[in-house]
C-alpha positions in Angstrom: 38.4 147.5 159.0 41.3 149.9 158.1 42.1 150.3 161.8 42.3 146.5 162.3 44.7 146.1 159.4 46.8 149.0 160.6 46.9 147.5 164.2 47.9 144.1 162.9 50.6 145.6 160.7 51.9 147.7 163.6 52.0 144.6 165.9 53.9 142.6 163.3 56.5 145.3 162.7 56.9 145.9 166.5 57.3 142.1 167.1 59.8 141.7 164.3 62.0 144.6 165.4 62.5 143.3 168.9 66.0 142.9 170.2 67.5 139.4 170.5 67.2 138.0 174.0 70.3 138.3 176.2 72.1 135.0 176.8 74.1 135.1 180.0 77.2 132.9 180.2 77.0 129.8 182.4 78.5 130.3 185.9 80.3 127.7 188.0 77.0 127.3 190.0 75.1 126.6 186.8 77.6 123.9 185.8 77.5 122.3 189.3 73.7 122.2 189.3 73.7 120.7 185.8 76.2 118.0 186.9 74.1 117.3 190.1 70.9 116.9 188.1 72.6 114.7 185.5 73.9 112.5 188.3 70.6 112.3 190.0 68.7 111.4 186.8 71.3 108.7 186.0 70.8 107.1 189.4 67.0 107.2 189.1 67.2 105.7 185.6 69.6 103.0 186.7 67.4 101.8 189.6 64.1 102.5 187.9 63.1 98.9 187.0 65.7 97.1 189.2 64.2 93.8 190.3 61.8 93.5 187.4 62.9 90.6 185.4 59.7 88.8 184.5 56.2 89.7 183.6 55.0 88.5 187.0 57.5 90.9 188.7 55.9 93.7 186.7 52.3 92.6 187.5 53.2 92.4 191.2 54.6 95.9 191.4 52.5 97.8 188.8 49.5 98.4 191.1 51.7 100.1 193.7 53.5 102.2 191.1 50.2 103.3 189.7 49.0 104.3 193.1 52.2 106.2 193.7 51.8 108.0 190.4 48.2 108.9 191.2 49.3 110.2 194.6 52.0 112.4 193.0 49.4 113.8 190.6 47.1 114.6 193.5 44.6 111.9 192.4 44.9 109.6 195.4 43.0 109.2 197.6 40.1 110.0 195.3 37.8 112.7 196.7 34.2 111.7 197.4 31.9 112.3 194.5 29.2 114.8 195.2 25.7 114.6 194.0 25.3 116.1 190.5 22.3 118.5 190.2 22.0 119.3 186.5 19.9 122.3 185.5 18.7 123.1 182.0 19.2 126.8 181.5 18.1 127.1 177.9 17.4 125.3 174.7 18.3 125.8 171.1 15.6 124.7 168.7 16.8 124.3 165.1 16.2 121.7 162.4 19.9 120.9 162.0 20.6 120.5 165.7 19.2 117.6 167.8 
């Protein structure tokens, strides 16, 4: 028990005494990249829902957008479902567990 407390105390002191992380000044390339990404996100945000003015517009396009989102997440097309073969490997028999 004493070694555990000593180890925890040593880790706490070691972590607290660490040097502050170095922050490098932004370069011209960093500023240009930031400006580029701000421009791109502004363009995407501007045209995000262009052409959607009514509920029916939304209903007409939502299924395609859902499919595109699933594709981007690697969930489309759905893989074939294999046959499940469950195996009981053990049981716990207690009064307080069903």
